[in-house]
Each structure stands twice: as C-alpha cells, then as structure tokens.
N, CA, C, O and the ligand as a Tripos MOL2 file, in Angstrom:
@<TRIPOS>MOLECULE
protein
  249   247    63     0     0
PROTEIN
NO_CHARGES

@<TRIPOS>ATOM
      1 N          -0.0940    3.4570   -2.6590 N.3       1 MET1
      2 CA         -0.4470    3.3760   -4.0650 C.3       1 MET1
      3 C           0.7030    2.7200   -4.7650 C.2       1 MET1
      4 O           1.8510    3.1540   -4.6640 O.2       1 MET1
      5 N           0.3770    1.6570   -5.4840 N.am      2 ALA2
      6 CA          1.4000    0.8250   -6.2070 C.3       2 ALA2
      7 C           1.8030    1.4830   -7.4800 C.2       2 ALA2
      8 O           0.9220    1.9520   -8.2000 O.2       2 ALA2
      9 N           3.0500    1.5580   -7.8210 N.am      3 TRP3
     10 CA          3.4290    2.0570   -9.1500 C.3       3 TRP3
     11 C           3.5640    0.8440  -10.0810 C.2       3 TRP3
     12 O           3.8210   -0.2940   -9.6870 O.2       3 TRP3
     13 N           3.3740    1.1870  -11.2940 N.am      4 MET4
     14 CA          3.5600    0.1350  -12.3070 C.3       4 MET4
     15 C           4.6170    0.5060  -13.2800 C.2       4 MET4
     16 O           4.7760    1.6850  -13.5980 O.2       4 MET4
     17 N           5.3270   -0.4230  -13.7530 N.am      5 CYS5
     18 CA          6.3340   -0.0850  -14.8310 C.3       5 CYS5
     19 C           5.5460    0.0850  -16.1310 C.2       5 CYS5
     20 O           4.7280   -0.7450  -16.5270 O.2       5 CYS5
     21 N           5.8500    1.2150  -16.7620 N.am      6 ASN6
     22 CA          5.1450    1.5920  -17.9860 C.3       6 ASN6
     23 C           5.3670    0.5430  -19.0870 C.2       6 ASN6
     24 O           4.4940    0.2430  -19.9010 O.2       6 ASN6
     25 N           6.6020    0.0080  -19.0520 N.am      7 LYS7
     26 CA          6.9810   -0.9400  -20.2040 C.3       7 LYS7
     27 C           6.3460   -2.3230  -19.9750 C.2       7 LYS7
     28 O           5.6830   -2.8900  -20.8440 O.2       7 LYS7
     29 N           6.5870   -2.8300  -18.7570 N.am      8 CYS8
     30 CA          6.2930   -4.2130  -18.4700 C.3       8 CYS8
     31 C           4.8250   -4.4220  -17.9460 C.2       8 CYS8
     32 O           4.2780   -5.5230  -18.0080 O.2       8 CYS8
     33 N           4.2370   -3.3400  -17.4430 N.am      9 GLN9
     34 CA          2.9550   -3.4730  -16.7840 C.3       9 GLN9
     35 C           2.9870   -4.4000  -15.5750 C.2       9 GLN9
     36 O           2.0330   -5.1410  -15.3400 O.2       9 GLN9
     37 N           4.0250   -4.3700  -14.8400 N.am     10 VAL10
     38 CA          4.1720   -5.0850  -13.5480 C.3      10 VAL10
     39 C           4.3510   -4.0810  -12.4290 C.2      10 VAL10
     40 O           4.8060   -2.9560  -12.6350 O.2      10 VAL10
     41 N           3.9750   -4.5270  -11.2290 N.am     11 GLU11
     42 CA          4.1380   -3.6620  -10.0780 C.3      11 GLU11
     43 C           5.6210   -3.5270   -9.7820 C.2      11 GLU11
     44 O           6.3570   -4.5110   -9.8550 O.2      11 GLU11
     45 N           6.0860   -2.2840   -9.4370 N.am     12 VAL12
     46 CA          7.4800   -2.0990   -9.1980 C.3      12 VAL12
     47 C           7.7610   -2.2970   -7.6520 C.2      12 VAL12
     48 O           6.8870   -2.1370   -6.8000 O.2      12 VAL12
     49 N           8.9640   -2.6330   -7.3960 N.am     13 GLU13
     50 CA          9.3160   -2.9150   -5.9600 C.3      13 GLU13
     51 C           9.8890   -1.6230   -5.3120 C.2      13 GLU13
     52 O          10.5630   -0.8310   -5.9710 O.2      13 GLU13
     53 N           9.6000   -1.4390   -4.0090 N.am     14 GLU14
     54 CA         10.2330   -0.3170   -3.3430 C.3      14 GLU14
     55 C          11.6480   -0.6850   -2.9200 C.2      14 GLU14
     56 O          11.8750   -1.7380   -2.3250 O.2      14 GLU14
     57 N          12.6010    0.1970   -3.2320 N.am     15 VAL15
     58 CA         14.0350   -0.0740   -2.8720 C.3      15 VAL15
     59 C          14.5510    1.2420   -2.2730 C.2      15 VAL15
     60 O          13.9560    2.3120   -2.3990 O.2      15 VAL15
     61 N          15.6760    1.0790   -1.6280 N.am     16 ASP16
     62 CA         16.3120    2.2410   -1.0020 C.3      16 ASP16
     63 C          17.7890    2.4380   -1.3670 C.2      16 ASP16
     64 O          18.5460    3.1050   -0.6610 O.2      16 ASP16
     65 N          18.1490    1.8570   -2.4500 N.am     17 ASP17
     66 CA         19.4920    1.8660   -2.9180 C.3      17 ASP17
     67 C          19.6620    2.4820   -4.3490 C.2      17 ASP17
     68 O          20.5880    2.1250   -5.0780 O.2      17 ASP17
     69 N          18.7970    3.3580   -4.6980 N.am     18 ILE18
     70 CA         18.8660    3.9190   -6.0520 C.3      18 ILE18
     71 C          19.9460    4.9970   -6.1010 C.2      18 ILE18
     72 O          19.9580    5.9090   -5.2750 O.2      18 ILE18
     73 N          20.8520    4.8890   -7.0730 N.am     19 GLN19
     74 CA         21.9430    5.8380   -7.3200 C.3      19 GLN19
     75 C          21.4460    6.9950   -8.1070 C.2      19 GLN19
     76 O          20.8260    6.8410   -9.1600 O.2      19 GLN19
     77 N          21.7300    8.1990   -7.5730 N.am     20 ILE20
     78 CA         21.3410    9.3430   -8.3200 C.3      20 ILE20
     79 C          22.5610   10.0790   -8.9040 C.2      20 ILE20
     80 O          23.5240   10.2860   -8.1650 O.2      20 ILE20
     81 N          22.5760   10.4590  -10.1020 N.am     21 PHE21
     82 CA         23.5990   11.1650  -10.7170 C.3      21 PHE21
     83 C          23.1650   12.5080  -11.1680 C.2      21 PHE21
     84 O          22.2780   12.6020  -12.0180 O.2      21 PHE21
     85 N          23.7300   13.5520  -10.6550 N.am     22 PHE22
     86 CA         23.3590   14.8710  -11.0360 C.3      22 PHE22
     87 C          24.6000   15.6900  -11.2320 C.2      22 PHE22
     88 O          25.2700   16.1220  -10.2940 O.2      22 PHE22
     89 N          24.8850   15.8890  -12.5560 N.am     23 LYS23
     90 CA         26.2040   16.5690  -12.9780 C.3      23 LYS23
     91 C          27.3490   15.7140  -12.3210 C.2      23 LYS23
     92 O          27.4030   14.4960  -12.4910 O.2      23 LYS23
     93 N          28.2260   16.3800  -11.5910 N.am     24 ASP24
     94 CA         29.2940   15.5850  -11.0100 C.3      24 ASP24
     95 C          29.1220   15.2780   -9.5350 C.2      24 ASP24
     96 O          30.0020   14.7830   -8.8320 O.2      24 ASP24
     97 N          27.9180   15.6160   -9.1360 N.am     25 LEU25
     98 CA         27.6390   15.3590   -7.6670 C.3      25 LEU25
     99 C          27.3630   13.8980   -7.4630 C.2      25 LEU25
    100 O          26.6980   13.2830   -8.2970 O.2      25 LEU25
    101 N          27.8410   13.3180   -6.3950 N.am     26 SER26
    102 CA         27.3290   12.0290   -6.0040 C.3      26 SER26
    103 C          26.4270   12.2000   -4.7710 C.2      26 SER26
    104 O          26.8310   12.7100   -3.7260 O.2      26 SER26
    105 N          25.2560   11.7700   -4.9480 N.am     27 LEU27
    106 CA         24.2970   12.0050   -3.9380 C.3      27 LEU27
    107 C          24.0640   10.6630   -3.1580 C.2      27 LEU27
    108 O          24.3740    9.5800   -3.6530 O.2      27 LEU27
    109 N          23.5210   10.7860   -1.9550 N.am     28 PRO28
    110 CA         23.2060    9.6040   -1.1990 C.3      28 PRO28
    111 C          22.1770    8.7040   -1.9800 C.2      28 PRO28
    112 O          21.4420    9.1770   -2.8470 O.2      28 PRO28
    113 N          22.1720    7.4790   -1.6450 N.am     29 GLU29
    114 CA         21.3540    6.5890   -2.2420 C.3      29 GLU29
    115 C          19.8340    6.9310   -1.8840 C.2      29 GLU29
    116 O          19.4910    7.2510   -0.7460 O.2      29 GLU29
    117 N          18.9920    6.8370   -2.9230 N.am     30 ALA30
    118 CA         17.6580    7.3830   -2.7060 C.3      30 ALA30
    119 C          16.6010    6.2290   -2.6060 C.2      30 ALA30
    120 O          16.7980    5.1220   -3.1060 O.2      30 ALA30
    121 N          15.5190    6.5550   -1.9550 N.am     31 THR31
    122 CA         14.4090    5.6540   -1.9200 C.3      31 THR31
    123 C          13.5590    5.7780   -3.1670 C.2      31 THR31
    124 O          13.3000    6.9000   -3.6040 O.2      31 THR31
    125 N          13.1340    4.7430   -3.7320 N.am     32 GLY32
    126 CA         12.4530    4.7730   -4.9050 C.3      32 GLY32
    127 C          11.8100    3.4470   -5.2650 C.2      32 GLY32
    128 O          11.5260    2.6410   -4.3800 O.2      32 GLY32
    129 N          11.5790    3.2110   -6.5230 N.am     33 PHE33
    130 CA         10.9050    1.9850   -6.9570 C.3      33 PHE33
    131 C          11.7620    1.4740   -8.1660 C.2      33 PHE33
    132 O          12.3290    2.2170   -8.9670 O.2      33 PHE33
    133 N          11.7780    0.1250   -8.1860 N.am     34 ARG34
    134 CA         12.5270   -0.4610   -9.3170 C.3      34 ARG34
    135 C          11.6860   -1.6160   -9.8360 C.2      34 ARG34
    136 O          11.1100   -2.4110   -9.0930 O.2      34 ARG34
    137 N          11.6550   -1.6550  -11.1930 N.am     35 CYS35
    138 CA         10.8760   -2.7530  -11.8820 C.3      35 CYS35
    139 C          11.6830   -4.0390  -11.7340 C.2      35 CYS35
    140 O          12.8540   -4.0610  -12.1150 O.2      35 CYS35
    141 N          11.1390   -5.0470  -11.2290 N.am     36 PRO36
    142 CA         11.8720   -6.3220  -11.0320 C.3      36 PRO36
    143 C          12.0460   -7.0130  -12.4130 C.2      36 PRO36
    144 O          12.8050   -7.9800  -12.4830 O.2      36 PRO36
    145 N          11.4430   -6.6090  -13.4240 N.am     37 ASN37
    146 CA         11.5010   -7.2000  -14.6500 C.3      37 ASN37
    147 C          12.5720   -6.6020  -15.5250 C.2      37 ASN37
    148 O          13.4760   -7.3170  -15.9570 O.2      37 ASN37
    149 N          12.5040   -5.3080  -15.8020 N.am     38 CYS38
    150 CA         13.4690   -4.6350  -16.7140 C.3      38 CYS38
    151 C          14.4780   -3.7770  -15.8870 C.2      38 CYS38
    152 O          15.4730   -3.3490  -16.4730 O.2      38 CYS38
    153 N          14.2990   -3.5120  -14.6370 N.am     39 GLY39
    154 CA         15.2280   -2.7800  -13.8170 C.3      39 GLY39
    155 C          15.1210   -1.2540  -13.9520 C.2      39 GLY39
    156 O          15.9450   -0.5130  -13.4150 O.2      39 GLY39
    157 N          14.1630   -0.8340  -14.6260 N.am     40 VAL40
    158 CA         13.9330    0.7080  -14.6100 C.3      40 VAL40
    159 C          13.6040    1.2170  -13.2740 C.2      40 VAL40
    160 O          12.8710    0.5860  -12.5130 O.2      40 VAL40
    161 N          14.1680    2.4270  -12.9530 N.am     41 GLU41
    162 CA         14.0000    2.9190  -11.6130 C.3      41 GLU41
    163 C          13.1570    4.2090  -11.6220 C.2      41 GLU41
    164 O          13.3250    5.0850  -12.4700 O.2      41 GLU41
    165 N          12.2800    4.2780  -10.6770 N.am     42 TYR42
    166 CA         11.4530    5.4840  -10.4590 C.3      42 TYR42
    167 C          11.7580    6.0560   -9.1400 C.2      42 TYR42
    168 O          11.7370    5.3490   -8.1320 O.2      42 TYR42
    169 N          12.0520    7.3570   -9.1060 N.am     43 ILE43
    170 CA         12.4620    8.0250   -7.8780 C.3      43 ILE43
    171 C          11.3940    9.0330   -7.4550 C.2      43 ILE43
    172 O          10.7640    9.7020   -8.2730 O.2      43 ILE43
    173 N          11.2270    9.1030   -6.1460 N.am     44 ASP44
    174 CA         10.2410   10.0100   -5.5790 C.3      44 ASP44
    175 C          10.7910   11.4300   -5.8610 C.2      44 ASP44
    176 O          11.8860   11.7590   -5.4040 O.2      44 ASP44
    177 N          10.0740   12.2410   -6.5790 N.am     45 ARG45
    178 CA         10.5590   13.5230   -7.0980 C.3      45 ARG45
    179 C          10.8670   14.4670   -5.9150 C.2      45 ARG45
    180 O          11.8880   15.1540   -5.9520 O.2      45 ARG45
    181 N          10.0420   14.5210   -4.8980 N.am     46 ASP46
    182 CA         10.2140   15.3340   -3.7740 C.3      46 ASP46
    183 C          11.5110   14.9520   -3.0480 C.2      46 ASP46
    184 O          12.2180   15.8410   -2.5740 O.2      46 ASP46
    185 N          11.8460   13.6570   -2.9460 N.am     47 PHE47
    186 CA         13.0070   13.3170   -2.2680 C.3      47 PHE47
    187 C          14.2750   13.7920   -3.0110 C.2      47 PHE47
    188 O          15.2520   14.2340   -2.4070 O.2      47 PHE47
    189 N          14.2090   13.6820   -4.3200 N.am     48 VAL48
    190 CA         15.3780   14.1350   -5.1660 C.3      48 VAL48
    191 C          15.5620   15.6500   -4.9770 C.2      48 VAL48
    192 O          16.6900   16.1090   -4.7990 O.2      48 VAL48
    193 N          14.5360   16.3870   -5.0110 N.am     49 ILE49
    194 CA         14.6240   17.8520   -4.8810 C.3      49 ILE49
    195 C          15.2640   18.2320   -3.5580 C.2      49 ILE49
    196 O          16.1030   19.1250   -3.4430 O.2      49 ILE49
    197 N          14.8140   17.5000   -2.5950 N.am     50 ASP50
    198 CA         15.3910   17.6980   -1.1920 C.3      50 ASP50
    199 C          16.8370   17.3890   -1.1460 C.2      50 ASP50
    200 O          17.6050   18.1370   -0.5400 O.2      50 ASP50
    201 N          17.2510   16.3070   -1.7650 N.am     51 GLN51
    202 CA         18.6630   15.9350   -1.7480 C.3      51 GLN51
    203 C          19.5030   16.9820   -2.5910 C.2      51 GLN51
    204 O          20.5930   17.3770   -2.1790 O.2      51 GLN51
    205 N          18.9870   17.3930   -3.7180 N.am     52 LEU52
    206 CA         19.7120   18.3320   -4.4840 C.3      52 LEU52
    207 C          19.8530   19.6690   -3.7530 C.2      52 LEU52
    208 O          20.8870   20.3320   -3.8480 O.2      52 LEU52
    209 N          18.8330   20.0460   -3.0450 N.am     53 ALA53
    210 CA         18.8640   21.2820   -2.3050 C.3      53 ALA53
    211 C          19.9670   21.2530   -1.1900 C.2      53 ALA53
    212 O          20.7120   22.2140   -0.9980 O.2      53 ALA53
    213 N          20.0210   20.1630   -0.5140 N.am     54 SER54
    214 CA         21.0920   20.1090    0.5570 C.3      54 SER54
    215 C          22.4740   19.9020   -0.0290 C.2      54 SER54
    216 O          23.4620   20.3550    0.5490 O.2      54 SER54
    217 N          22.5660   19.2010   -1.2120 N.am     55 ALA55
    218 CA         23.8860   19.1580   -1.8470 C.3      55 ALA55
    219 C          24.3590   20.4810   -2.3080 C.2      55 ALA55
    220 O          25.5490   20.7830   -2.2180 O.2      55 ALA55
    221 N          23.4380   21.3070   -2.8140 N.am     56 GLU56
    222 CA         23.8640   22.6620   -3.2470 C.3      56 GLU56
    223 C          24.2920   23.5700   -2.0570 C.2      56 GLU56
    224 O          25.1930   24.4030   -2.1460 O.2      56 GLU56
    225 N          23.5420   23.3250   -0.9060 N.am     57 GLN57
    226 CA         23.8910   24.0390    0.2390 C.3      57 GLN57
    227 C          25.3560   23.6720    0.7270 C.2      57 GLN57
    228 O          26.1270   24.5210    1.1730 O.2      57 GLN57
    229 N          25.6290   22.4830    0.6150 N.am     58 MET58
    230 CA         26.9740   21.9580    1.0630 C.3      58 MET58
    231 C          27.9900   22.5660    0.1980 C.2      58 MET58
    232 O          29.0390   22.9420    0.7210 O.2      58 MET58
    233 N          27.8030   22.7120   -1.0920 N.am     59 LEU59
    234 CA         28.8240   23.2790   -1.9640 C.3      59 LEU59
    235 C          28.9260   24.7460   -1.7130 C.2      59 LEU59
    236 O          30.0390   25.2730   -1.7190 O.2      59 LEU59
    237 N          27.8440   25.4460   -1.4930 N.am     60 GLU60
    238 CA         27.9560   26.8550   -1.2630 C.3      60 GLU60
    239 C          28.6410   27.1790    0.0540 C.2      60 GLU60
    240 O          29.2650   28.2320    0.1870 O.2      60 GLU60
    241 N          28.5280   26.2770    1.0360 N.am     61 GLY61
    242 CA         29.1290   26.4140    2.3220 C.3      61 GLY61
    243 C          30.6680   26.4190    2.3070 C.2      61 GLY61
    244 O          31.3070   26.8780    3.2540 O.2      61 GLY61
    245 N          31.2540   25.8920    1.2000 N.am     62 LYS62
    246 CA         32.6800   25.7300    1.2680 C.3      62 LYS62
    247 C          33.3920   26.9170    0.5800 C.2      62 LYS62
    248 O          34.6210   26.9570    0.5350 O.2      62 LYS62
    249 ZN          9.7950   -2.9240  -16.3740 Zn       63 ZN63
@<TRIPOS>BOND
     1     1     2 1
     2     2     3 1
     3     3     4 2
     4     3     5 am
     5     5     6 1
     6     6     7 1
     7     7     8 2
     8     7     9 am
     9     9    10 1
    10    10    11 1
    11    11    12 2
    12    11    13 am
    13    13    14 1
    14    14    15 1
    15    15    16 2
    16    15    17 am
    17    17    18 1
    18    18    19 1
    19    19    20 2
    20    19    21 am
    21    21    22 1
    22    22    23 1
    23    23    24 2
    24    23    25 am
    25    25    26 1
    26    26    27 1
    27    27    28 2
    28    27    29 am
    29    29    30 1
    30    30    31 1
    31    31    32 2
    32    31    33 am
    33    33    34 1
    34    34    35 1
    35    35    36 2
    36    35    37 am
    37    37    38 1
    38    38    39 1
    39    39    40 2
    40    39    41 am
    41    41    42 1
    42    42    43 1
    43    43    44 2
    44    43    45 am
    45    45    46 1
    46    46    47 1
    47    47    48 2
    48    47    49 am
    49    49    50 1
    50    50    51 1
    51    51    52 2
    52    51    53 am
    53    53    54 1
    54    54    55 1
    55    55    56 2
    56    55    57 am
    57    57    58 1
    58    58    59 1
    59    59    60 2
    60    59    61 am
    61    61    62 1
    62    62    63 1
    63    63    64 2
    64    63    65 am
    65    65    66 1
    66    66    67 1
    67    67    68 2
    68    67    69 am
    69    69    70 1
    70    70    71 1
    71    71    72 2
    72    71    73 am
    73    73    74 1
    74    74    75 1
    75    75    76 2
    76    75    77 am
    77    77    78 1
    78    78    79 1
    79    79    80 2
    80    79    81 am
    81    81    82 1
    82    82    83 1
    83    83    84 2
    84    83    85 am
    85    85    86 1
    86    86    87 1
    87    87    88 2
    88    87    89 am
    89    89    90 1
    90    90    91 1
    91    91    92 2
    92    91    93 am
    93    93    94 1
    94    94    95 1
    95    95    96 2
    96    95    97 am
    97    97    98 1
    98    98    99 1
    99    99   100 2
   100    99   101 am
   101   101   102 1
   102   102   103 1
   103   103   104 2
   104   103   105 am
   105   105   106 1
   106   106   107 1
   107   107   108 2
   108   107   109 am
   109   109   110 1
   110   110   111 1
   111   111   112 2
   112   111   113 am
   113   113   114 1
   114   114   115 1
   115   115   116 2
   116   115   117 am
   117   117   118 1
   118   118   119 1
   119   119   120 2
   120   119   121 am
   121   121   122 1
   122   122   123 1
   123   123   124 2
   124   123   125 am
   125   125   126 1
   126   126   127 1
   127   127   128 2
   128   127   129 am
   129   129   130 1
   130   130   131 1
   131   131   132 2
   132   131   133 am
   133   133   134 1
   134   134   135 1
   135   135   136 2
   136   135   137 am
   137   137   138 1
   138   138   139 1
   139   139   140 2
   140   139   141 am
   141   141   142 1
   142   142   143 1
   143   143   144 2
   144   143   145 am
   145   145   146 1
   146   146   147 1
   147   147   148 2
   148   147   149 am
   149   149   150 1
   150   150   151 1
   151   151   152 2
   152   151   153 am
   153   153   154 1
   154   154   155 1
   155   155   156 2
   156   155   157 am
   157   157   158 1
   158   158   159 1
   159   159   160 2
   160   159   161 am
   161   161   162 1
   162   162   163 1
   163   163   164 2
   164   163   165 am
   165   165   166 1
   166   166   167 1
   167   167   168 2
   168   167   169 am
   169   169   170 1
   170   170   171 1
   171   171   172 2
   172   171   173 am
   173   173   174 1
   174   174   175 1
   175   175   176 2
   176   175   177 am
   177   177   178 1
   178   178   179 1
   179   179   180 2
   180   179   181 am
   181   181   182 1
   182   182   183 1
   183   183   184 2
   184   183   185 am
   185   185   186 1
   186   186   187 1
   187   187   188 2
   188   187   189 am
   189   189   190 1
   190   190   191 1
   191   191   192 2
   192   191   193 am
   193   193   194 1
   194   194   195 1
   195   195   196 2
   196   195   197 am
   197   197   198 1
   198   198   199 1
   199   199   200 2
   200   199   201 am
   201   201   202 1
   202   202   203 1
   203   203   204 2
   204   203   205 am
   205   205   206 1
   206   206   207 1
   207   207   208 2
   208   207   209 am
   209   209   210 1
   210   210   211 1
   211   211   212 2
   212   211   213 am
   213   213   214 1
   214   214   215 1
   215   215   216 2
   216   215   217 am
   217   217   218 1
   218   218   219 1
   219   219   220 2
   220   219   221 am
   221   221   222 1
   222   222   223 1
   223   223   224 2
   224   223   225 am
   225   225   226 1
   226   226   227 1
   227   227   228 2
   228   227   229 am
   229   229   230 1
   230   230   231 1
   231   231   232 2
   232   231   233 am
   233   233   234 1
   234   234   235 1
   235   235   236 2
   236   235   237 am
   237   237   238 1
   238   238   239 1
   239   239   240 2
   240   239   241 am
   241   241   242 1
   242   242   243 1
   243   243   244 2
   244   243   245 am
   245   245   246 1
   246   246   247 1
   247   247   248 2
@<TRIPOS>SUBSTRUCTURE
     1 MET1         2 RESIDUE 1 A MET
     2 ALA2         6 RESIDUE 1 A ALA
     3 TRP3        10 RESIDUE 1 A TRP
     4 MET4        14 RESIDUE 1 A MET
     5 CYS5        18 RESIDUE 1 A CYS
     6 ASN6        22 RESIDUE 1 A ASN
     7 LYS7        26 RESIDUE 1 A LYS
     8 CYS8        30 RESIDUE 1 A CYS
     9 GLN9        34 RESIDUE 1 A GLN
    10 VAL10       38 RESIDUE 1 A VAL
    11 GLU11       42 RESIDUE 1 A GLU
    12 VAL12       46 RESIDUE 1 A VAL
    13 GLU13       50 RESIDUE 1 A GLU
    14 GLU14       54 RESIDUE 1 A GLU
    15 VAL15       58 RESIDUE 1 A VAL
    16 ASP16       62 RESIDUE 1 A ASP
    17 ASP17       66 RESIDUE 1 A ASP
    18 ILE18       70 RESIDUE 1 A ILE
    19 GLN19       74 RESIDUE 1 A GLN
    20 ILE20       78 RESIDUE 1 A ILE
    21 PHE21       82 RESIDUE 1 A PHE
    22 PHE22       86 RESIDUE 1 A PHE
    23 LYS23       90 RESIDUE 1 A LYS
    24 ASP24       94 RESIDUE 1 A ASP
    25 LEU25       98 RESIDUE 1 A LEU
    26 SER26      102 RESIDUE 1 A SER
    27 LEU27      106 RESIDUE 1 A LEU
    28 PRO28      110 RESIDUE 1 A PRO
    29 GLU29      114 RESIDUE 1 A GLU
    30 ALA30      118 RESIDUE 1 A ALA
    31 THR31      122 RESIDUE 1 A THR
    32 GLY32      126 RESIDUE 1 A GLY
    33 PHE33      130 RESIDUE 1 A PHE
    34 ARG34      134 RESIDUE 1 A ARG
    35 CYS35      138 RESIDUE 1 A CYS
    36 PRO36      142 RESIDUE 1 A PRO
    37 ASN37      146 RESIDUE 1 A ASN
    38 CYS38      150 RESIDUE 1 A CYS
    39 GLY39      154 RESIDUE 1 A GLY
    40 VAL40      158 RESIDUE 1 A VAL
    41 GLU41      162 RESIDUE 1 A GLU
    42 TYR42      166 RESIDUE 1 A TYR
    43 ILE43      170 RESIDUE 1 A ILE
    44 ASP44      174 RESIDUE 1 A ASP
    45 ARG45      178 RESIDUE 1 A ARG
    46 ASP46      182 RESIDUE 1 A ASP
    47 PHE47      186 RESIDUE 1 A PHE
    48 VAL48      190 RESIDUE 1 A VAL
    49 ILE49      194 RESIDUE 1 A ILE
    50 ASP50      198 RESIDUE 1 A ASP
    51 GLN51      202 RESIDUE 1 A GLN
    52 LEU52      206 RESIDUE 1 A LEU
    53 ALA53      210 RESIDUE 1 A ALA
    54 SER54      214 RESIDUE 1 A SER
    55 ALA55      218 RESIDUE 1 A ALA
    56 GLU56      222 RESIDUE 1 A GLU
    57 GLN57      226 RESIDUE 1 A GLN
    58 MET58      230 RESIDUE 1 A MET
    59 LEU59      234 RESIDUE 1 A LEU
    60 GLU60      238 RESIDUE 1 A GLU
    61 GLY61      242 RESIDUE 1 A GLY
    62 LYS62      246 RESIDUE 1 A LYS
    63 ZN63       249 GROUP 0 **** ****
C-alpha cells in the first residue's frame, strides 16, 4: 500500500535511514517513508515501538 504525503498529495518513497530521536536516546536508523517533495518522514509505528523496547532493555541491563 502506497503512502501519500498529507501536505503534497504525492506518493512517499520508502527509505531506511530515518533518524529517530527519543529523549536522549540515539536509536538505529529506521525504515520508513519520506516525501520527495517536502521531506516529511513517516515511520512504521510497530518498528519504532520495537526499537524503543530494545533500547529500554539495554538501559535496564546496565
Ligand atoms: Zn510532502
């Protein structure tokens, strides 16, 4: 299913280098979608939840 940019009404591109910032954590680059026109990024929500969960586990382990 193709995603559309809400603003530009163009199809967004799939990319795998989206930077996620969550508090002070630096997370691995995420797979998501980016609008080629305005650059807005859309991230797969399940992927982010996954990454945050493992980042929290890492912190708790120390
Ligand atoms: Zn756009």
